[in-house]
C-alpha positions, 0 to 999 in steps of 0.5 A: 649795297646793304649793310646791317639791313640798311641800304647805303645812300650816296652822298648826293642822294643824302644831300638831295633828301636833306634839301627836300626836307629843308624846303618842305619845313621852310614852306610849311612854316611860312605857308601852312593854311594857304591855298594849295596853289600858293603852297605849291608855288612856294614849295617849288621855289624853296626846292629851287633855292635848295638846288633840288628837284622833286621827281614825282609831281604827284608827290609834290602835289600831295605835300602841297595839299598837306601843308595847305590843310595845316594851320600856320604855327603860332608863335 
């Protein structure tokens, strides 16, 4: 269903997207710059804590690779 050029998103889809966003941000803050394998494990754990699943494994790997390549934020 479209309205004003935007596709309507069901509440459960919006909640899953928000959970994925929180999991990625938490993982980035705690694990940026670590090995891709460590980042991937942490991301999977964060997603589980949020109660969401990543449907496309290749996309999860890509996000983990990007986080791994980043520098840990300085405080």
